[in-house]
N, CA, C and O atoms as a Tripos MOL2 file, in Angstrom:
@<TRIPOS>MOLECULE
protein
  304   303    76     0     0
PROTEIN
NO_CHARGES

@<TRIPOS>ATOM
      1 N           3.8090  167.8780  -43.3680 N.3       1 UNK1
      2 CA          4.3700  167.2250  -41.9010 C.3       1 UNK1
      3 C           3.4480  166.6250  -40.9600 C.2       1 UNK1
      4 O           2.2550  166.7840  -41.2190 O.2       1 UNK1
      5 N           3.6780  166.1290  -40.1750 N.am      2 UNK2
      6 CA          2.9490  165.2100  -38.9170 C.3       2 UNK2
      7 C           3.4660  165.8750  -37.5650 C.2       2 UNK2
      8 O           4.5800  166.2250  -37.1760 O.2       2 UNK2
      9 N           2.0780  165.9050  -36.9630 N.am      3 UNK3
     10 CA          2.4520  166.1000  -35.3880 C.3       3 UNK3
     11 C           2.3860  164.7590  -34.8380 C.2       3 UNK3
     12 O           1.6090  163.9020  -35.2570 O.2       3 UNK3
     13 N           3.3520  164.5630  -33.7370 N.am      4 UNK4
     14 CA          3.0470  163.3370  -32.9610 C.3       4 UNK4
     15 C           3.5810  163.2400  -31.9220 C.2       4 UNK4
     16 O           4.4840  164.0610  -31.7630 O.2       4 UNK4
     17 N           3.3470  162.3360  -30.8380 N.am      5 UNK5
     18 CA          4.3560  162.0400  -29.4370 C.3       5 UNK5
     19 C           5.0040  160.9330  -29.5730 C.2       5 UNK5
     20 O           4.5560  159.9040  -30.0800 O.2       5 UNK5
     21 N           6.3120  161.1320  -29.0340 N.am      6 UNK6
     22 CA          7.0980  159.9690  -28.9970 C.3       6 UNK6
     23 C           6.4020  158.7820  -27.7260 C.2       6 UNK6
     24 O           6.1840  159.1320  -26.5660 O.2       6 UNK6
     25 N           6.1840  157.6150  -28.1640 N.am      7 UNK7
     26 CA          5.9080  156.3540  -27.1230 C.3       7 UNK7
     27 C           6.8150  155.4390  -26.9870 C.2       7 UNK7
     28 O           6.5670  154.5900  -26.1300 O.2       7 UNK7
     29 N           8.0150  155.3200  -27.6940 N.am      8 UNK8
     30 CA          8.9200  154.2300  -27.2130 C.3       8 UNK8
     31 C          10.1480  154.3860  -28.3990 C.2       8 UNK8
     32 O          10.1230  155.1760  -29.3430 O.2       8 UNK8
     33 N          11.1460  153.4760  -28.1000 N.am      9 UNK9
     34 CA         12.4120  153.1380  -29.0270 C.3       9 UNK9
     35 C          12.1650  152.0530  -29.8490 C.2       9 UNK9
     36 O          11.1600  151.3690  -29.6590 O.2       9 UNK9
     37 N          13.1490  151.7370  -30.9680 N.am     10 UNK10
     38 CA         12.9920  150.7050  -31.7910 C.3      10 UNK10
     39 C          14.3980  150.3100  -31.4570 C.2      10 UNK10
     40 O          15.2310  151.2170  -31.4680 O.2      10 UNK10
     41 N          14.8190  149.0040  -31.1390 N.am     11 UNK11
     42 CA         15.9970  148.2330  -31.4050 C.3      11 UNK11
     43 C          16.1240  146.9470  -32.2380 C.2      11 UNK11
     44 O          15.5290  145.8750  -32.3490 O.2      11 UNK11
     45 N          17.4020  147.7000  -32.8770 N.am     12 UNK12
     46 CA         17.7020  146.4480  -33.5110 C.3      12 UNK12
     47 C          18.9400  146.1510  -33.4910 C.2      12 UNK12
     48 O          19.8060  147.0220  -33.5710 O.2      12 UNK12
     49 N          19.2740  144.5500  -33.3530 N.am     13 UNK13
     50 CA         20.7230  144.0770  -33.4840 C.3      13 UNK13
     51 C          21.2060  143.8310  -34.8070 C.2      13 UNK13
     52 O          22.3570  143.3990  -34.8570 O.2      13 UNK13
     53 N          20.6570  143.9860  -35.7990 N.am     14 UNK14
     54 CA         20.8580  143.2970  -37.0050 C.3      14 UNK14
     55 C          19.9630  144.3460  -38.0240 C.2      14 UNK14
     56 O          18.7370  144.3490  -38.1400 O.2      14 UNK14
     57 N          21.0840  145.3630  -38.8290 N.am     15 UNK15
     58 CA         20.2980  146.0020  -39.9640 C.3      15 UNK15
     59 C          21.3170  146.3200  -41.2100 C.2      15 UNK15
     60 O          22.4910  145.9910  -41.0350 O.2      15 UNK15
     61 N          21.0520  146.7730  -42.1280 N.am     16 UNK16
     62 CA         21.9980  147.4150  -43.1220 C.3      16 UNK16
     63 C          22.8370  148.4570  -42.5390 C.2      16 UNK16
     64 O          22.6190  149.1200  -41.5250 O.2      16 UNK16
     65 N          23.8710  148.4990  -43.3720 N.am     17 UNK17
     66 CA         24.8020  149.2370  -42.7800 C.3      17 UNK17
     67 C          24.8250  150.6590  -42.8610 C.2      17 UNK17
     68 O          25.7780  151.3640  -42.5260 O.2      17 UNK17
     69 N          23.4470  151.1550  -43.4430 N.am     18 UNK18
     70 CA         23.6060  152.6000  -44.1920 C.3      18 UNK18
     71 C          22.5380  153.1250  -42.5110 C.2      18 UNK18
     72 O          22.3040  154.2920  -42.1950 O.2      18 UNK18
     73 N          22.1610  152.0830  -41.8540 N.am     19 UNK19
     74 CA         21.5800  152.4950  -40.6940 C.3      19 UNK19
     75 C          21.8560  152.5390  -39.3400 C.2      19 UNK19
     76 O          21.1460  152.8260  -38.3760 O.2      19 UNK19
     77 N          23.4150  152.0870  -39.4720 N.am     20 UNK20
     78 CA         24.1620  151.7040  -38.0350 C.3      20 UNK20
     79 C          24.0650  153.1560  -37.2830 C.2      20 UNK20
     80 O          24.1050  154.2040  -37.9270 O.2      20 UNK20
     81 N          23.9870  153.1330  -36.4420 N.am     21 UNK21
     82 CA         24.3830  154.6620  -35.5980 C.3      21 UNK21
     83 C          23.0540  155.5750  -35.7390 C.2      21 UNK21
     84 O          23.0700  156.7220  -35.2920 O.2      21 UNK21
     85 N          21.9180  155.0490  -36.3610 N.am     22 UNK22
     86 CA         21.0330  156.1380  -36.2240 C.3      22 UNK22
     87 C          20.1420  155.6110  -35.1680 C.2      22 UNK22
     88 O          20.2940  154.4440  -34.8100 O.2      22 UNK22
     89 N          18.9990  156.5360  -34.5010 N.am     23 UNK23
     90 CA         17.9170  156.4880  -33.5220 C.3      23 UNK23
     91 C          16.6910  156.0900  -34.3260 C.2      23 UNK23
     92 O          16.5170  156.7490  -35.3520 O.2      23 UNK23
     93 N          15.9880  155.3320  -34.1110 N.am     24 UNK24
     94 CA         14.5220  155.1610  -34.5210 C.3      24 UNK24
     95 C          13.4360  155.1240  -33.1420 C.2      24 UNK24
     96 O          13.4270  154.3880  -32.1560 O.2      24 UNK24
     97 N          12.5830  156.2100  -33.5370 N.am     25 UNK25
     98 CA         11.2410  156.2750  -32.4010 C.3      25 UNK25
     99 C          10.6730  155.8400  -32.7840 C.2      25 UNK25
    100 O          10.8350  155.6960  -33.9960 O.2      25 UNK25
    101 N           9.3160  155.1370  -32.0580 N.am     26 UNK26
    102 CA          8.1670  154.8460  -32.3910 C.3      26 UNK26
    103 C           7.0480  156.1050  -31.7850 C.2      26 UNK26
    104 O           6.8380  156.2810  -30.5850 O.2      26 UNK26
    105 N           6.2930  157.0510  -33.0960 N.am     27 UNK27
    106 CA          5.7830  157.9400  -32.6820 C.3      27 UNK27
    107 C           4.3020  157.8920  -32.9520 C.2      27 UNK27
    108 O           4.0770  157.7690  -34.1560 O.2      27 UNK27
    109 N           3.2390  157.9510  -32.2110 N.am     28 UNK28
    110 CA          2.1190  157.9370  -31.8260 C.3      28 UNK28
    111 C           1.2200  159.4760  -32.4600 C.2      28 UNK28
    112 O           1.1190  160.5310  -31.8340 O.2      28 UNK28
    113 N           0.6400  159.1790  -33.8930 N.am     29 UNK29
    114 CA         -0.0760  160.1300  -34.5630 C.3      29 UNK29
    115 C          -1.4860  160.1150  -35.0310 C.2      29 UNK29
    116 O          -2.0500  159.0390  -34.8300 O.2      29 UNK29
    117 N          -2.0350  160.8270  -35.4730 N.am     30 UNK30
    118 CA         -3.3110  160.5520  -35.4910 C.3      30 UNK30
    119 C          -3.7860  159.7010  -36.8150 C.2      30 UNK30
    120 O          -4.9710  159.4690  -37.0530 O.2      30 UNK30
    121 N          -2.6170  159.2370  -37.7020 N.am     31 UNK31
    122 CA         -2.6520  158.1180  -38.3890 C.3      31 UNK31
    123 C          -2.1500  157.0830  -37.7650 C.2      31 UNK31
    124 O          -1.7210  156.1800  -38.4820 O.2      31 UNK31
    125 N          -2.0830  156.9590  -36.6060 N.am     32 UNK32
    126 CA         -1.5950  155.4140  -36.3040 C.3      32 UNK32
    127 C          -0.0050  155.6050  -35.5540 C.2      32 UNK32
    128 O           0.3130  156.7170  -35.1320 O.2      32 UNK32
    129 N           0.6120  154.8370  -35.4760 N.am     33 UNK33
    130 CA          2.3490  154.4260  -34.8030 C.3      33 UNK33
    131 C           2.7000  154.8110  -36.2380 C.2      33 UNK33
    132 O           1.8970  154.6710  -37.1610 O.2      33 UNK33
    133 N           3.9880  155.3230  -36.3950 N.am     34 UNK34
    134 CA          4.9420  155.2720  -37.3200 C.3      34 UNK34
    135 C           6.1430  155.2810  -36.7290 C.2      34 UNK34
    136 O           6.2870  155.9090  -35.6800 O.2      34 UNK34
    137 N           7.1800  154.5960  -37.2990 N.am     35 UNK35
    138 CA          8.7670  155.0130  -36.9560 C.3      35 UNK35
    139 C           9.3970  155.5230  -37.5820 C.2      35 UNK35
    140 O           9.6860  155.1410  -38.7160 O.2      35 UNK35
    141 N           9.8570  156.6610  -36.9850 N.am     36 UNK36
    142 CA         10.5210  157.6340  -37.5240 C.3      36 UNK36
    143 C          12.3370  158.0640  -36.9040 C.2      36 UNK36
    144 O          12.6050  158.2060  -35.7100 O.2      36 UNK36
    145 N          13.1150  158.1680  -37.7710 N.am     37 UNK37
    146 CA         14.3540  158.4150  -37.3110 C.3      37 UNK37
    147 C          14.6080  159.4620  -36.5580 C.2      37 UNK37
    148 O          13.6410  160.2180  -36.4690 O.2      37 UNK37
    149 N          15.8410  159.8910  -35.8010 N.am     38 UNK38
    150 CA         16.0060  160.8140  -35.0100 C.3      38 UNK38
    151 C          17.2020  161.3900  -34.9370 C.2      38 UNK38
    152 O          18.0820  160.8210  -34.2920 O.2      38 UNK38
    153 N          17.4250  162.4630  -35.4990 N.am     39 UNK39
    154 CA         18.7950  163.0440  -35.5750 C.3      39 UNK39
    155 C          18.7450  164.2120  -34.6720 C.2      39 UNK39
    156 O          19.6440  165.0070  -34.9470 O.2      39 UNK39
    157 N          18.1310  164.5190  -33.8640 N.am     40 UNK40
    158 CA         17.4480  165.7700  -32.8660 C.3      40 UNK40
    159 C          17.5810  165.5420  -31.2970 C.2      40 UNK40
    160 O          17.5890  166.5240  -30.5540 O.2      40 UNK40
    161 N          17.6780  164.3370  -30.8220 N.am     41 UNK41
    162 CA         17.7530  163.8990  -29.5360 C.3      41 UNK41
    163 C          16.2130  164.1130  -28.7570 C.2      41 UNK41
    164 O          16.1410  164.6410  -27.6480 O.2      41 UNK41
    165 N          14.9800  163.6120  -29.5240 N.am     42 UNK42
    166 CA         13.7900  163.8010  -28.9630 C.3      42 UNK42
    167 C          13.7050  162.5380  -28.0130 C.2      42 UNK42
    168 O          14.3760  161.5500  -28.3110 O.2      42 UNK42
    169 N          13.1160  162.5300  -27.1770 N.am     43 UNK43
    170 CA         12.5220  161.4660  -26.1340 C.3      43 UNK43
    171 C          11.1160  160.9460  -25.9140 C.2      43 UNK43
    172 O          10.1570  161.5430  -26.4040 O.2      43 UNK43
    173 N          10.9570  159.7650  -25.1330 N.am     44 UNK44
    174 CA          9.8390  159.4840  -24.9090 C.3      44 UNK44
    175 C           8.7560  160.6410  -24.3530 C.2      44 UNK44
    176 O           9.1890  161.4840  -23.5680 O.2      44 UNK44
    177 N           7.9100  160.6650  -24.5980 N.am     45 UNK45
    178 CA          6.8860  161.8510  -24.0280 C.3      45 UNK45
    179 C           6.9280  163.3190  -24.9070 C.2      45 UNK45
    180 O           6.2770  164.3220  -24.6140 O.2      45 UNK45
    181 N           7.6570  163.2110  -25.8030 N.am     46 UNK46
    182 CA          7.8560  164.7820  -26.4770 C.3      46 UNK46
    183 C           6.9390  164.7100  -27.7800 C.2      46 UNK46
    184 O           6.8730  163.8280  -28.6370 O.2      46 UNK46
    185 N           6.2780  165.8700  -27.6630 N.am     47 UNK47
    186 CA          5.7590  166.2290  -28.8830 C.3      47 UNK47
    187 C           6.5010  166.5200  -29.8750 C.2      47 UNK47
    188 O           7.3610  167.3540  -29.5920 O.2      47 UNK47
    189 N           6.5030  166.0420  -31.2650 N.am     48 UNK48
    190 CA          7.4890  166.0300  -32.6100 C.3      48 UNK48
    191 C           6.8250  166.4820  -33.5560 C.2      48 UNK48
    192 O           5.6170  166.2930  -33.7030 O.2      48 UNK48
    193 N           7.5650  167.1410  -34.3150 N.am     49 UNK49
    194 CA          7.6350  167.2230  -35.8890 C.3      49 UNK49
    195 C           8.1360  166.8060  -36.7670 C.2      49 UNK49
    196 O           9.3320  167.0220  -36.9650 O.2      49 UNK49
    197 N           7.1180  165.7960  -37.8870 N.am     50 UNK50
    198 CA          7.9520  164.6350  -38.4440 C.3      50 UNK50
    199 C           7.7600  165.1010  -40.1300 C.2      50 UNK50
    200 O           6.6990  165.5710  -40.5380 O.2      50 UNK50
    201 N           8.7420  164.9250  -40.8530 N.am     51 UNK51
    202 CA          8.5670  164.9220  -42.4070 C.3      51 UNK51
    203 C           8.6770  163.5610  -42.7340 C.2      51 UNK51
    204 O           9.1960  162.6630  -42.0710 O.2      51 UNK51
    205 N           8.0490  163.5020  -43.9950 N.am     52 UNK52
    206 CA          8.0550  161.8880  -44.6890 C.3      52 UNK52
    207 C           9.0700  161.7720  -45.9850 C.2      52 UNK52
    208 O           9.7300  162.7050  -46.4410 O.2      52 UNK52
    209 N           9.0490  160.6320  -46.3960 N.am     53 UNK53
    210 CA          9.2520  160.8420  -47.9180 C.3      53 UNK53
    211 C          10.6870  161.2480  -48.6850 C.2      53 UNK53
    212 O          11.7110  160.6430  -48.3710 O.2      53 UNK53
    213 N          10.7160  162.3210  -49.7240 N.am     54 UNK54
    214 CA         12.2060  162.2350  -49.9490 C.3      54 UNK54
    215 C          12.6620  163.0220  -49.2310 C.2      54 UNK54
    216 O          13.8880  163.0500  -49.1340 O.2      54 UNK54
    217 N          11.6470  164.1930  -48.2650 N.am     55 UNK55
    218 CA         12.3090  165.2380  -48.0780 C.3      55 UNK55
    219 C          13.1240  164.5410  -46.7240 C.2      55 UNK55
    220 O          14.2670  164.9320  -46.4890 O.2      55 UNK55
    221 N          12.4550  163.4410  -45.8010 N.am     56 UNK56
    222 CA         13.5260  162.7490  -45.2480 C.3      56 UNK56
    223 C          14.3080  162.4480  -45.4870 C.2      56 UNK56
    224 O          15.1360  162.7030  -44.6120 O.2      56 UNK56
    225 N          14.8470  161.7670  -46.5820 N.am     57 UNK57
    226 CA         16.0390  161.0730  -47.0900 C.3      57 UNK57
    227 C          17.1030  162.2560  -47.1870 C.2      57 UNK57
    228 O          18.2810  162.0400  -46.8990 O.2      57 UNK57
    229 N          16.6440  163.5610  -47.6150 N.am     58 UNK58
    230 CA         17.3760  164.7290  -48.2120 C.3      58 UNK58
    231 C          18.0510  165.1070  -46.9100 C.2      58 UNK58
    232 O          19.2630  164.9540  -46.7610 O.2      58 UNK58
    233 N          17.2760  165.5940  -45.9850 N.am     59 UNK59
    234 CA         17.8460  165.9920  -44.9440 C.3      59 UNK59
    235 C          18.8110  165.2420  -43.9980 C.2      59 UNK59
    236 O          19.4700  165.7830  -43.1100 O.2      59 UNK59
    237 N          18.8110  163.8880  -44.3120 N.am     60 UNK60
    238 CA         20.1910  163.3940  -43.6880 C.3      60 UNK60
    239 C          21.6300  163.6790  -44.3260 C.2      60 UNK60
    240 O          22.6980  163.6810  -43.7120 O.2      60 UNK60
    241 N          21.4320  163.9180  -45.6770 N.am     61 UNK61
    242 CA         22.5780  164.4110  -46.5480 C.3      61 UNK61
    243 C          23.2670  163.0470  -47.4000 C.2      61 UNK61
    244 O          24.2110  163.0770  -48.1900 O.2      61 UNK61
    245 N          22.4570  161.8590  -46.9530 N.am     62 UNK62
    246 CA         22.7980  160.7260  -47.5910 C.3      62 UNK62
    247 C          21.6010  159.7000  -48.3460 C.2      62 UNK62
    248 O          20.5040  159.8650  -47.8130 O.2      62 UNK62
    249 N          21.5900  158.8730  -49.2630 N.am     63 UNK63
    250 CA         20.2690  158.1170  -49.8580 C.3      63 UNK63
    251 C          20.2450  157.0910  -48.9660 C.2      63 UNK63
    252 O          20.4510  155.9520  -49.3860 O.2      63 UNK63
    253 N          19.9980  157.3130  -47.6300 N.am     64 UNK64
    254 CA         19.4780  156.1470  -46.7290 C.3      64 UNK64
    255 C          18.1340  155.5560  -46.7220 C.2      64 UNK64
    256 O          17.3510  156.5040  -46.7700 O.2      64 UNK64
    257 N          17.5210  154.5010  -46.6870 N.am     65 UNK65
    258 CA         16.1560  153.9410  -46.8660 C.3      65 UNK65
    259 C          15.5030  154.5690  -45.4830 C.2      65 UNK65
    260 O          15.4170  153.7950  -44.5290 O.2      65 UNK65
    261 N          15.1140  155.7070  -45.3450 N.am     66 UNK66
    262 CA         14.2500  156.1690  -44.5540 C.3      66 UNK66
    263 C          13.0330  156.7610  -44.8300 C.2      66 UNK66
    264 O          13.1890  157.7010  -45.6100 O.2      66 UNK66
    265 N          11.8070  156.5770  -44.4820 N.am     67 UNK67
    266 CA         10.5950  157.1440  -44.9620 C.3      67 UNK67
    267 C          10.2730  158.2700  -43.9350 C.2      67 UNK67
    268 O           9.3550  159.0390  -44.2200 O.2      67 UNK67
    269 N          10.8400  158.4070  -42.9510 N.am     68 UNK68
    270 CA         10.3290  159.5460  -41.6570 C.3      68 UNK68
    271 C          11.1340  159.8220  -40.9180 C.2      68 UNK68
    272 O          11.6110  158.8600  -40.3180 O.2      68 UNK68
    273 N          11.7230  161.2690  -40.5570 N.am     69 UNK69
    274 CA         12.3690  162.0450  -39.9900 C.3      69 UNK69
    275 C          11.7810  162.6730  -39.0650 C.2      69 UNK69
    276 O          10.7220  163.1660  -39.4540 O.2      69 UNK69
    277 N          12.0780  162.9060  -37.7560 N.am     70 UNK70
    278 CA         11.7580  163.9210  -36.5200 C.3      70 UNK70
    279 C          12.5610  165.2850  -37.0690 C.2      70 UNK70
    280 O          13.7150  165.1860  -37.4870 O.2      70 UNK70
    281 N          12.0250  166.2570  -37.0420 N.am     71 UNK71
    282 CA         12.8660  167.7030  -37.4360 C.3      71 UNK71
    283 C          12.2840  168.4550  -36.4480 C.2      71 UNK71
    284 O          12.4580  169.6520  -36.6790 O.2      71 UNK71
    285 N          11.7340  168.2730  -35.5550 N.am     72 UNK72
    286 CA         11.6220  169.5740  -34.7250 C.3      72 UNK72
    287 C          10.8160  168.7080  -33.0530 C.2      72 UNK72
    288 O          10.0170  167.7830  -32.9070 O.2      72 UNK72
    289 N          11.3230  169.3300  -32.3900 N.am     73 UNK73
    290 CA         10.5990  168.9590  -31.0320 C.3      73 UNK73
    291 C           9.6100  170.2940  -30.4420 C.2      73 UNK73
    292 O          10.0500  171.3830  -30.0730 O.2      73 UNK73
    293 N           8.3410  169.9220  -30.4680 N.am     74 UNK74
    294 CA          7.4750  171.1040  -30.3670 C.3      74 UNK74
    295 C           7.1690  171.6430  -28.7520 C.2      74 UNK74
    296 O           6.4910  170.9860  -27.9620 O.2      74 UNK74
    297 N           7.6600  172.6690  -28.4990 N.am     75 UNK75
    298 CA          7.6870  173.3150  -27.2420 C.3      75 UNK75
    299 C           6.0530  173.5020  -26.7630 C.2      75 UNK75
    300 O           5.5610  172.9990  -25.7530 O.2      75 UNK75
    301 N           5.5040  174.1700  -27.5400 N.am     76 UNK76
    302 CA          3.8030  174.7060  -27.2000 C.3      76 UNK76
    303 C           3.1090  174.6340  -28.4140 C.2      76 UNK76
    304 O           1.9200  174.9470  -28.4650 O.2      76 UNK76
@<TRIPOS>BOND
     1     1     2 1
     2     2     3 1
     3     3     4 2
     4     3     5 am
     5     5     6 1
     6     6     7 1
     7     7     8 2
     8     7     9 am
     9     9    10 1
    10    10    11 1
    11    11    12 2
    12    11    13 am
    13    13    14 1
    14    14    15 1
    15    15    16 2
    16    15    17 am
    17    17    18 1
    18    18    19 1
    19    19    20 2
    20    19    21 am
    21    21    22 1
    22    22    23 1
    23    23    24 2
    24    23    25 am
    25    25    26 1
    26    26    27 1
    27    27    28 2
    28    27    29 am
    29    29    30 1
    30    30    31 1
    31    31    32 2
    32    31    33 am
    33    33    34 1
    34    34    35 1
    35    35    36 2
    36    35    37 am
    37    37    38 1
    38    38    39 1
    39    39    40 2
    40    39    41 am
    41    41    42 1
    42    42    43 1
    43    43    44 2
    44    43    45 am
    45    45    46 1
    46    46    47 1
    47    47    48 2
    48    47    49 am
    49    49    50 1
    50    50    51 1
    51    51    52 2
    52    51    53 am
    53    53    54 1
    54    54    55 1
    55    55    56 2
    56    55    57 am
    57    57    58 1
    58    58    59 1
    59    59    60 2
    60    59    61 am
    61    61    62 1
    62    62    63 1
    63    63    64 2
    64    63    65 am
    65    65    66 1
    66    66    67 1
    67    67    68 2
    68    67    69 am
    69    69    70 1
    70    70    71 1
    71    71    72 2
    72    71    73 am
    73    73    74 1
    74    74    75 1
    75    75    76 2
    76    75    77 am
    77    77    78 1
    78    78    79 1
    79    79    80 2
    80    79    81 am
    81    81    82 1
    82    82    83 1
    83    83    84 2
    84    83    85 am
    85    85    86 1
    86    86    87 1
    87    87    88 2
    88    87    89 am
    89    89    90 1
    90    90    91 1
    91    91    92 2
    92    91    93 am
    93    93    94 1
    94    94    95 1
    95    95    96 2
    96    95    97 am
    97    97    98 1
    98    98    99 1
    99    99   100 2
   100    99   101 am
   101   101   102 1
   102   102   103 1
   103   103   104 2
   104   103   105 am
   105   105   106 1
   106   106   107 1
   107   107   108 2
   108   107   109 am
   109   109   110 1
   110   110   111 1
   111   111   112 2
   112   111   113 am
   113   113   114 1
   114   114   115 1
   115   115   116 2
   116   115   117 am
   117   117   118 1
   118   118   119 1
   119   119   120 2
   120   119   121 am
   121   121   122 1
   122   122   123 1
   123   123   124 2
   124   123   125 am
   125   125   126 1
   126   126   127 1
   127   127   128 2
   128   127   129 am
   129   129   130 1
   130   130   131 1
   131   131   132 2
   132   131   133 am
   133   133   134 1
   134   134   135 1
   135   135   136 2
   136   135   137 am
   137   137   138 1
   138   138   139 1
   139   139   140 2
   140   139   141 am
   141   141   142 1
   142   142   143 1
   143   143   144 2
   144   143   145 am
   145   145   146 1
   146   146   147 1
   147   147   148 2
   148   147   149 am
   149   149   150 1
   150   150   151 1
   151   151   152 2
   152   151   153 am
   153   153   154 1
   154   154   155 1
   155   155   156 2
   156   155   157 am
   157   157   158 1
   158   158   159 1
   159   159   160 2
   160   159   161 am
   161   161   162 1
   162   162   163 1
   163   163   164 2
   164   163   165 am
   165   165   166 1
   166   166   167 1
   167   167   168 2
   168   167   169 am
   169   169   170 1
   170   170   171 1
   171   171   172 2
   172   171   173 am
   173   173   174 1
   174   174   175 1
   175   175   176 2
   176   175   177 am
   177   177   178 1
   178   178   179 1
   179   179   180 2
   180   179   181 am
   181   181   182 1
   182   182   183 1
   183   183   184 2
   184   183   185 am
   185   185   186 1
   186   186   187 1
   187   187   188 2
   188   187   189 am
   189   189   190 1
   190   190   191 1
   191   191   192 2
   192   191   193 am
   193   193   194 1
   194   194   195 1
   195   195   196 2
   196   195   197 am
   197   197   198 1
   198   198   199 1
   199   199   200 2
   200   199   201 am
   201   201   202 1
   202   202   203 1
   203   203   204 2
   204   203   205 am
   205   205   206 1
   206   206   207 1
   207   207   208 2
   208   207   209 am
   209   209   210 1
   210   210   211 1
   211   211   212 2
   212   211   213 am
   213   213   214 1
   214   214   215 1
   215   215   216 2
   216   215   217 am
   217   217   218 1
   218   218   219 1
   219   219   220 2
   220   219   221 am
   221   221   222 1
   222   222   223 1
   223   223   224 2
   224   223   225 am
   225   225   226 1
   226   226   227 1
   227   227   228 2
   228   227   229 am
   229   229   230 1
   230   230   231 1
   231   231   232 2
   232   231   233 am
   233   233   234 1
   234   234   235 1
   235   235   236 2
   236   235   237 am
   237   237   238 1
   238   238   239 1
   239   239   240 2
   240   239   241 am
   241   241   242 1
   242   242   243 1
   243   243   244 2
   244   243   245 am
   245   245   246 1
   246   246   247 1
   247   247   248 2
   248   247   249 am
   249   249   250 1
   250   250   251 1
   251   251   252 2
   252   251   253 am
   253   253   254 1
   254   254   255 1
   255   255   256 2
   256   255   257 am
   257   257   258 1
   258   258   259 1
   259   259   260 2
   260   259   261 am
   261   261   262 1
   262   262   263 1
   263   263   264 2
   264   263   265 am
   265   265   266 1
   266   266   267 1
   267   267   268 2
   268   267   269 am
   269   269   270 1
   270   270   271 1
   271   271   272 2
   272   271   273 am
   273   273   274 1
   274   274   275 1
   275   275   276 2
   276   275   277 am
   277   277   278 1
   278   278   279 1
   279   279   280 2
   280   279   281 am
   281   281   282 1
   282   282   283 1
   283   283   284 2
   284   283   285 am
   285   285   286 1
   286   286   287 1
   287   287   288 2
   288   287   289 am
   289   289   290 1
   290   290   291 1
   291   291   292 2
   292   291   293 am
   293   293   294 1
   294   294   295 1
   295   295   296 2
   296   295   297 am
   297   297   298 1
   298   298   299 1
   299   299   300 2
   300   299   301 am
   301   301   302 1
   302   302   303 1
   303   303   304 2
@<TRIPOS>SUBSTRUCTURE
     1 UNK1         2 RESIDUE 1 A UNK
     2 UNK2         6 RESIDUE 1 A UNK
     3 UNK3        10 RESIDUE 1 A UNK
     4 UNK4        14 RESIDUE 1 A UNK
     5 UNK5        18 RESIDUE 1 A UNK
     6 UNK6        22 RESIDUE 1 A UNK
     7 UNK7        26 RESIDUE 1 A UNK
     8 UNK8        30 RESIDUE 1 A UNK
     9 UNK9        34 RESIDUE 1 A UNK
    10 UNK10       38 RESIDUE 1 A UNK
    11 UNK11       42 RESIDUE 1 A UNK
    12 UNK12       46 RESIDUE 1 A UNK
    13 UNK13       50 RESIDUE 1 A UNK
    14 UNK14       54 RESIDUE 1 A UNK
    15 UNK15       58 RESIDUE 1 A UNK
    16 UNK16       62 RESIDUE 1 A UNK
    17 UNK17       66 RESIDUE 1 A UNK
    18 UNK18       70 RESIDUE 1 A UNK
    19 UNK19       74 RESIDUE 1 A UNK
    20 UNK20       78 RESIDUE 1 A UNK
    21 UNK21       82 RESIDUE 1 A UNK
    22 UNK22       86 RESIDUE 1 A UNK
    23 UNK23       90 RESIDUE 1 A UNK
    24 UNK24       94 RESIDUE 1 A UNK
    25 UNK25       98 RESIDUE 1 A UNK
    26 UNK26      102 RESIDUE 1 A UNK
    27 UNK27      106 RESIDUE 1 A UNK
    28 UNK28      110 RESIDUE 1 A UNK
    29 UNK29      114 RESIDUE 1 A UNK
    30 UNK30      118 RESIDUE 1 A UNK
    31 UNK31      122 RESIDUE 1 A UNK
    32 UNK32      126 RESIDUE 1 A UNK
    33 UNK33      130 RESIDUE 1 A UNK
    34 UNK34      134 RESIDUE 1 A UNK
    35 UNK35      138 RESIDUE 1 A UNK
    36 UNK36      142 RESIDUE 1 A UNK
    37 UNK37      146 RESIDUE 1 A UNK
    38 UNK38      150 RESIDUE 1 A UNK
    39 UNK39      154 RESIDUE 1 A UNK
    40 UNK40      158 RESIDUE 1 A UNK
    41 UNK41      162 RESIDUE 1 A UNK
    42 UNK42      166 RESIDUE 1 A UNK
    43 UNK43      170 RESIDUE 1 A UNK
    44 UNK44      174 RESIDUE 1 A UNK
    45 UNK45      178 RESIDUE 1 A UNK
    46 UNK46      182 RESIDUE 1 A UNK
    47 UNK47      186 RESIDUE 1 A UNK
    48 UNK48      190 RESIDUE 1 A UNK
    49 UNK49      194 RESIDUE 1 A UNK
    50 UNK50      198 RESIDUE 1 A UNK
    51 UNK51      202 RESIDUE 1 A UNK
    52 UNK52      206 RESIDUE 1 A UNK
    53 UNK53      210 RESIDUE 1 A UNK
    54 UNK54      214 RESIDUE 1 A UNK
    55 UNK55      218 RESIDUE 1 A UNK
    56 UNK56      222 RESIDUE 1 A UNK
    57 UNK57      226 RESIDUE 1 A UNK
    58 UNK58      230 RESIDUE 1 A UNK
    59 UNK59      234 RESIDUE 1 A UNK
    60 UNK60      238 RESIDUE 1 A UNK
    61 UNK61      242 RESIDUE 1 A UNK
    62 UNK62      246 RESIDUE 1 A UNK
    63 UNK63      250 RESIDUE 1 A UNK
    64 UNK64      254 RESIDUE 1 A UNK
    65 UNK65      258 RESIDUE 1 A UNK
    66 UNK66      262 RESIDUE 1 A UNK
    67 UNK67      266 RESIDUE 1 A UNK
    68 UNK68      270 RESIDUE 1 A UNK
    69 UNK69      274 RESIDUE 1 A UNK
    70 UNK70      278 RESIDUE 1 A UNK
    71 UNK71      282 RESIDUE 1 A UNK
    72 UNK72      286 RESIDUE 1 A UNK
    73 UNK73      290 RESIDUE 1 A UNK
    74 UNK74      294 RESIDUE 1 A UNK
    75 UNK75      298 RESIDUE 1 A UNK
    76 UNK76      302 RESIDUE 1 A UNK
């Protein structure tokens, strides 16, 4: 898992059907910036916990092509 801070949104007018309705955020980590799918309502400035790879895909319940998923907003 990775800890990072949300620094922005990703806007896309064209994407594959499986990604329609998903929210993507840009997250600054110690490894650089990554794009992560958000299902929990994180916003700019939030410190978040991210999982990557097959764990991210499994949590969505579908086989959608994502590599990073925000799984928690860190309070403290």
